[in-house]
TINUFI-813778 format. One line per 3 residues: number of its first residue (from 1); their letters; for each residue x, y, z of C-alpha. Coordinates in pm, 1 decimal. Example, Ala and Ser with C-alpha at 12.3 -4.5 7.8 and 13.67 -1.06 7.14 Angstrom:
1) as) 1230.0 -450.0 780.0 ~ 1367.0 -106.0 714.0
END
This chain:
1) mtg) 2947.5 1191.3 126.7 ~ 3112.1 1441.0 361.2 ~ 3166.8 1478.2 732.5
4) wgg) 3176.0 1111.5 819.4 ~ 3407.4 842.1 691.7 ~ 3230.7 535.0 822.8
7) pir) 3188.1 217.7 614.9 ~ 2849.4 289.7 457.1 ~ 2748.3 23.5 204.9
10) pql) 2796.9 145.6 -153.9 ~ 2432.5 69.3 -237.6 ~ 2319.0 344.8 1.0
13) ldl) 2532.8 626.3 -132.7 ~ 2290.2 735.1 -406.6 ~ 1973.9 658.1 -209.4
16) gpy) 1781.2 870.0 35.2 ~ 1524.2 750.3 287.3 ~ 1177.3 658.5 167.7
19) vpg) 970.8 977.8 199.1 ~ 592.1 929.8 213.3 ~ 525.8 1304.0 201.0
22) psl) 478.5 1560.5 478.4 ~ 294.1 1456.0 791.6 ~ -11.1 1636.8 917.4
25) del) 168.5 1753.1 1230.2 ~ 453.2 1898.5 1021.7 ~ 211.9 2095.6 806.9
28) krt) 10.9 2221.4 1102.4 ~ 327.6 2347.4 1269.0 ~ 484.2 2509.8 966.2
31) lgl) 168.2 2657.4 814.1 ~ -31.4 2727.0 1127.0 ~ -319.0 2506.8 1015.3
34) gdv) -603.7 2393.2 1235.3 ~ -838.9 2116.4 1127.1 ~ -723.1 1933.8 812.3
37) akl) -878.6 1637.8 630.2 ~ -580.0 1400.3 599.1 ~ -623.2 1227.2 263.5
40) nwn) -262.9 1162.5 157.9 ~ -155.9 831.2 316.1 ~ -447.9 595.9 239.4
43) egl) -518.8 521.6 603.5 ~ -850.3 364.2 698.7 ~ -1034.2 684.4 785.4
46) fgp) -1331.2 499.1 934.3 ~ -1112.6 384.4 1225.8 ~ -1084.9 47.8 1405.5
49) lpg) -1384.2 -183.8 1422.3 ~ -1603.3 -146.6 1732.6 ~ -1454.0 -304.5 2043.0
52) vld) -1098.4 -333.5 1909.2 ~ -966.9 -41.2 2112.3 ~ -1119.4 -196.1 2424.7
55) ava) -922.6 -513.9 2355.0 ~ -606.8 -306.4 2314.2 ~ -669.4 -131.1 2647.0
58) tel) -686.7 -463.7 2830.8 ~ -345.1 -558.9 2692.1 ~ -162.6 -238.4 2787.4
61) pes) -83.9 -350.7 3145.7 ~ 121.5 -633.3 2992.3 ~ 341.1 -388.7 2801.5
64) wsy) 629.8 -460.2 3038.4 ~ 681.4 -804.1 2877.4 ~ 784.8 -913.9 2531.9
67) peh) 506.4 -1055.4 2314.2 ~ 485.2 -1428.4 2264.4 ~ 733.0 -1490.4 1983.9
70) ayl) 513.9 -1749.5 1808.8 ~ 224.5 -1499.9 1775.3 ~ 4.6 -1809.2 1792.8
73) elr) -331.4 -1646.7 1875.4 ~ -307.3 -1403.3 1583.9 ~ -177.7 -1668.3 1343.1
76) eai) -464.9 -1901.2 1434.1 ~ -715.9 -1620.3 1377.1 ~ -561.3 -1537.1 1038.3
79) aae) -555.7 -1905.4 941.1 ~ -925.7 -1941.0 1020.6 ~ -1011.3 -1623.9 827.4
82) agv) -798.0 -1700.6 519.7 ~ -843.6 -2077.3 509.8 ~ -471.4 -2152.4 527.4
85) gvd) -240.0 -2340.0 760.5 ~ -93.8 -2169.6 1064.9 ~ 251.3 -2268.4 941.0
88) qil) 202.9 -2053.1 629.2 ~ 165.5 -1725.5 821.9 ~ 437.1 -1478.5 921.0
91) pgh) 314.2 -1167.4 1108.1 ~ 522.9 -854.4 1079.2 ~ 546.2 -492.0 1182.1
94) giq) 334.3 -378.2 886.9 ~ 380.9 -459.6 519.0 ~ 677.4 -220.4 503.7
97) ali) 876.6 -440.5 742.0 ~ 775.7 -752.4 550.5 ~ 896.5 -596.2 224.0
100) vtl) 1239.8 -555.0 381.2 ~ 1220.4 -912.8 512.0 ~ 1157.1 -1047.3 161.2
103) csa) 1446.2 -847.0 19.6 ~ 1675.4 -979.5 292.6 ~ 1567.8 -1337.5 223.9
106) fls) 1577.1 -1339.4 -156.1 ~ 1821.7 -1076.7 -279.6 ~ 2199.4 -1061.1 -299.9
109) pgd) 2402.9 -773.8 -447.3 ~ 2369.5 -773.4 -825.1 ~ 2043.3 -969.8 -839.5
112) rvv) 1775.9 -836.9 -1075.3 ~ 1434.0 -717.0 -965.2 ~ 1138.6 -603.7 -1177.0
115) vpq) 902.7 -335.4 -1045.8 ~ 607.7 -181.5 -1232.8 ~ 585.5 193.6 -1269.6
118) pty) 392.1 355.0 -1113.3 ~ 351.0 153.6 -795.6 ~ 437.7 168.4 -425.9
121) gly) 782.7 322.4 -400.6 ~ 922.3 106.8 -120.0 ~ 955.4 -201.3 -344.2
124) aqa) 1233.0 -43.1 -549.1 ~ 1383.6 134.2 -247.6 ~ 1417.1 -180.1 -35.4
127) srv) 1540.2 -385.9 -330.9 ~ 1814.2 -135.4 -407.6 ~ 1917.1 -119.9 -40.9
130) aga) 1965.5 -497.7 -61.6 ~ 2204.6 -437.9 -352.2 ~ 1972.1 -548.9 -631.8
133) vve) 1949.7 -390.8 -976.3 ~ 1593.8 -265.4 -1025.4 ~ 1423.6 -250.4 -1364.0
136) rip) 1107.5 -38.6 -1373.8 ~ 839.0 -158.9 -1613.8 ~ 604.6 106.2 -1757.4
139) spe) 230.2 58.1 -1722.8 ~ 45.1 169.3 -2036.8 ~ -288.5 333.9 -1961.0
142) lrl) -180.4 333.8 -1592.8 ~ -266.3 -34.3 -1551.6 ~ -18.6 -309.1 -1463.3
145) dle) 113.6 -483.0 -1774.7 ~ 187.2 -829.1 -1635.4 ~ 291.4 -962.9 -1974.1
148) ria) 559.6 -696.3 -1999.2 ~ 668.2 -755.7 -1638.1 ~ 706.3 -1129.9 -1700.4
151) aaa) 902.0 -1068.0 -2022.2 ~ 1140.4 -837.1 -1835.4 ~ 1181.3 -1097.5 -1561.1
154) vrs) 1273.8 -1360.0 -1821.2 ~ 1513.3 -1127.8 -2004.7 ~ 1696.0 -1021.2 -1688.9
157) ear) 1669.0 -1354.3 -1503.6 ~ 1503.2 -1165.6 -1219.8 ~ 1499.7 -1304.7 -867.7
160) law) 1198.9 -1102.9 -752.2 ~ 895.0 -940.0 -914.9 ~ 669.4 -699.8 -725.5
163) vcd) 294.0 -682.4 -792.9 ~ 57.3 -457.1 -597.5 ~ -306.5 -560.2 -647.7
166) pnn) -507.3 -337.8 -636.6 ~ -219.2 -122.5 -747.5 ~ -114.4 186.4 -555.1
169) ptg) -154.1 464.7 -675.2 ~ -386.4 373.4 -964.5 ~ -644.7 149.8 -794.0
172) svv) -655.0 -97.5 -1085.1 ~ -692.6 -472.8 -1028.0 ~ -541.3 -778.8 -1193.2
175) eea) -778.9 -1017.2 -1370.3 ~ -769.3 -1393.6 -1315.2 ~ -661.7 -1486.7 -1669.4
178) ewr) -373.4 -1239.5 -1682.6 ~ -252.3 -1349.5 -1338.9 ~ -246.4 -1715.8 -1446.4
181) afl) -59.9 -1630.2 -1768.5 ~ 184.3 -1417.4 -1568.5 ~ 273.9 -1697.4 -1328.2
184) dal) 318.5 -1943.0 -1613.4 ~ 550.9 -1702.7 -1798.1 ~ 791.3 -1633.1 -1510.9
187) ppg) 1145.3 -1771.5 -1531.5 ~ 1263.8 -2042.7 -1290.8 ~ 1394.3 -1898.7 -965.1
190) cvv) 1179.8 -1582.8 -976.4 ~ 953.4 -1514.7 -678.4 ~ 646.5 -1291.3 -696.5
193) aad) 573.3 -1067.6 -398.3 ~ 200.0 -992.3 -424.4 ~ 102.6 -695.8 -206.5
196) eay) -270.6 -718.5 -130.1 ~ -293.4 -423.4 109.7 ~ -613.9 -302.7 -59.3
199) ldy) -768.6 -642.1 -135.5 ~ -1050.0 -601.2 118.2 ~ -1196.8 -314.2 -84.7
202) vdp) -1242.1 -534.7 -394.1 ~ -1579.2 -701.0 -449.9 ~ -1544.8 -1053.8 -303.8
205) grr) -1652.4 -1210.4 -631.8 ~ -1358.3 -1048.5 -814.8 ~ -1077.8 -1126.3 -570.2
208) lrr) -797.7 -1356.6 -669.4 ~ -729.2 -1629.7 -414.3 ~ -352.2 -1620.7 -419.7
211) eed) -342.0 -1829.3 -102.2 ~ -431.8 -2117.9 -334.0 ~ -121.3 -2041.1 -540.9
214) vaa) 86.4 -2056.9 -223.2 ~ -72.6 -2389.7 -128.3 ~ -6.4 -2523.2 -479.6
217) grp) 364.2 -2446.8 -448.8 ~ 372.9 -2158.8 -695.9 ~ 655.8 -1904.8 -633.6
220) vvv) 426.9 -1651.9 -464.2 ~ 445.2 -1469.3 -130.6 ~ 131.9 -1273.5 -38.8
223) lrt) 145.5 -961.7 179.9 ~ -160.8 -833.8 367.9 ~ -222.1 -559.4 623.2
226) fsk) -446.5 -440.4 902.8 ~ -370.0 -76.8 818.8 ~ -646.0 -15.7 565.5
229) iyg) -997.0 -153.7 605.1 ~ -931.2 -253.1 968.3 ~ -814.9 99.8 1054.3
232) lag) -500.3 -0.1 1246.7 ~ -223.8 183.5 1057.7 ~ -89.5 337.3 1379.2
235) lrl) -35.4 -3.9 1538.5 ~ 169.6 -136.7 1241.3 ~ 51.1 -490.4 1172.1
238) gya) 62.0 -706.8 861.7 ~ 140.8 -1060.9 762.0 ~ 288.3 -1271.3 484.4
241) las) 141.3 -1590.7 344.4 ~ 413.1 -1822.9 218.8 ~ 487.9 -2191.1 184.6
244) pel) 559.5 -2369.9 514.2 ~ 910.2 -2447.5 384.6 ~ 983.0 -2079.9 324.6
247) vpy) 843.7 -1929.3 646.0 ~ 1136.4 -2042.6 870.2 ~ 1383.1 -1868.3 636.6
250) lqt) 1178.3 -1548.5 652.4 ~ 1176.4 -1577.2 1031.0 ~ 1554.6 -1608.9 1023.4
253) vqe) 1600.0 -1263.4 871.1 ~ 1310.2 -1096.0 1050.0 ~ 1367.0 -899.1 1369.7
256) pfn) 1253.6 -1102.0 1674.2 ~ 955.7 -967.6 1872.4 ~ 889.0 -718.4 1593.8
259) vnr) 509.6 -707.5 1651.6 ~ 398.4 -536.4 1971.9 ~ 139.9 -672.2 2214.2
262) pal) -136.7 -415.6 2147.3 ~ -107.4 -476.7 1772.2 ~ -133.8 -853.9 1813.8
265) vag) -446.8 -819.2 2025.9 ~ -601.0 -562.9 1791.2 ~ -540.1 -786.4 1490.8
268) aas) -699.3 -1089.2 1652.3 ~ -998.5 -879.7 1768.4 ~ -1049.8 -750.3 1413.4
271) lgr) -1079.4 -1092.9 1252.6 ~ -1381.3 -1319.1 1228.8 ~ -1611.9 -1021.9 1165.2
274) ree) -1682.1 -1060.5 795.6 ~ -2023.3 -889.4 797.1 ~ -1880.6 -577.3 961.8
277) vde) -1586.4 -570.2 722.3 ~ -1818.4 -612.8 423.9 ~ -2028.1 -322.1 547.7
280) rrr) -1717.1 -108.6 578.1 ~ -1622.2 -202.7 222.4 ~ -1966.8 -97.6 99.0
283) qtv) -1937.2 226.6 294.2 ~ -1598.5 297.9 137.2 ~ -1719.8 213.3 -213.3
286) aar) -2019.4 444.8 -173.6 ~ -1796.5 730.6 -57.1 ~ -1548.9 664.5 -340.0
289) erl) -1821.7 668.0 -603.1 ~ -1968.5 982.8 -453.1 ~ -1630.5 1156.5 -481.8
292) aag) -1577.0 1025.9 -835.8 ~ -1919.3 1149.2 -944.5 ~ -1857.2 1490.9 -793.1
295) lrd) -1523.8 1524.6 -969.8 ~ -1669.6 1411.1 -1301.5 ~ -1951.5 1663.9 -1267.9
298) agl) -1682.1 1930.9 -1234.3 ~ -1505.2 1818.7 -1551.3 ~ -1233.9 1600.6 -1395.0
301) dpl) -1197.1 1232.6 -1479.7 ~ -1062.8 1007.2 -1200.9 ~ -935.8 661.9 -1290.2
304) pse) -1155.6 364.2 -1199.8 ~ -1043.0 236.2 -859.0 ~ -1111.6 -66.5 -644.0
307) anf) -914.4 62.7 -344.6 ~ -974.6 325.3 -76.0 ~ -837.1 607.5 -292.7
310) llv) -883.6 777.5 -627.5 ~ -620.2 897.3 -871.5 ~ -728.9 1199.9 -1074.6
313) ehg) -553.7 1409.4 -1336.8 ~ -584.8 1781.5 -1263.4 ~ -336.3 1927.6 -1511.4
316) vdd) -199.8 2207.0 -1291.4 ~ 115.1 2250.2 -1083.3 ~ 122.8 1995.0 -801.2
319) tal) 278.8 2224.2 -541.8 ~ 33.4 2502.7 -612.7 ~ -257.1 2257.4 -598.9
322) mdg) -138.1 2125.1 -263.7 ~ -111.5 2476.7 -123.4 ~ -455.3 2570.0 -251.6
325) llr) -617.7 2263.1 -101.5 ~ -438.2 2312.4 229.7 ~ -586.0 2660.7 253.0
328) rgi) -921.1 2482.5 237.7 ~ -819.9 2228.8 503.5 ~ -755.0 1933.7 270.4
331) lvr) -432.3 1733.1 236.1 ~ -388.5 1500.5 -65.2 ~ -88.6 1320.9 -217.1
334) pgs) 58.8 1515.5 -509.6 ~ 131.1 1305.2 -814.9 ~ 485.8 1439.9 -845.9
337) elg) 573.4 1229.7 -537.7 ~ 443.9 921.6 -722.0 ~ 607.3 983.5 -1058.9
340) lpg) 284.0 1130.1 -1196.5 ~ 305.9 1511.1 -1202.9 ~ -27.0 1670.9 -1281.5
343) war) -220.1 1405.3 -1089.8 ~ -340.1 1374.0 -730.1 ~ -417.4 1068.5 -516.7
346) itv) -703.8 1117.0 -272.6 ~ -780.2 884.3 16.9 ~ -1148.3 794.3 46.2
349) gpe) -1322.5 865.0 375.3 ~ -1657.7 972.7 517.7 ~ -1893.1 1123.6 259.5
352) pim) -1900.1 1478.5 404.6 ~ -1522.9 1498.2 353.2 ~ -1560.4 1365.8 0.2
355) drv) -1810.7 1641.2 -72.8 ~ -1557.3 1898.2 46.0 ~ -1293.7 1755.1 -187.3
358) aea) -1531.9 1741.2 -482.7 ~ -1597.1 2112.9 -435.3 ~ -1245.2 2227.2 -343.7
361) lpa) -1033.6 2042.4 -601.8 ~ -1207.9 2185.4 -911.5 ~ -1214.9 2529.6 -749.6
364) vca) -838.2 2528.2 -691.4 ~ -775.8 2396.2 -1042.7 ~ -983.1 2682.7 -1181.9
367) els) -780.2 2932.6 -980.4 ~ -452.7 2789.0 -1113.7 ~ -553.6 2743.2 -1477.6
370) pap) -453.3 3022.4 -1711.9 ~ -737.2 3247.2 -1818.8 ~ -852.2 3193.1 -2177.5
373) ape) -718.4 3438.4 -2432.0 ~ -970.1 3711.3 -2526.0 ~ -1142.8 3670.9 -2857.4
376) r) -1036.3 3897.9 -3141.6
END
């Protein structure tokens, strides 16, 4: 470190900020792009549910005042939707903020944390910032190996284990039997942070009800978001489900008033609309399957996914692929940013955009693939 001699914590010296990839505005400015299909951050491309923005507009005149610290209206709406107690709910400024809250509550310097690989990068980043030692657990066949994660937690006496279900960036889900075996195998004192950001895209009959684990006193904290199927990523709203005994400790380390008024109103207006959410899930699934079929027809083989994205192996240089797709007005997440060079993660959106991707991605791959050697 040069140029400044301030007392930076040692844990930060070999870390950089979490980088989600270039923003659309950055690319438009630097490359002179016009219209671009933004498929790199897994936002809910179908937008907020009808009427939610109207509810937000009515709240804007109150922006001069802090939000109610108890967040009672939103917590009551979440409790009714999830079938849990109001005292089990902790709203936060998106799942990212709640990840940092969990690290602040559970981790001290030197504690051990287990994180699958590949998965969402902020788990390891936030854990290391808290001073923890992070062990990354490989995922054979690009599917979470909960047995291996539990064994590593036992071996290292881990304080925290991260599980993203469906997993980002693979889209795979955890089955009921393996989840039960995983919880039973964890060592005493190890908490599981279960990130369910993409849960709403899973068929309701296949979803695990981890809120029942919380109610039963298992060492589980569940994280959920309004950024995906509810289309509210720009308002930054999520929540944790935890035991009533734990929630006050999480509140102790969480920034006060960290959820803004428009977000609170938008979240409450989005809940209690199960039929509309189910229709959006079906719409997303149809678009995802349409994209997958188009890619398979072109000789590519995306992984099965139960989220609002697909992960596909393309086998060419990531940077060149990104450039080629940008020339066609398409922005995806290169696998090299996710620890998977030669792959791409594509956010699912309206079917016309999916058709563009299904045509453009194979075309760019063909341009970048070496020509076959002539026959002799």
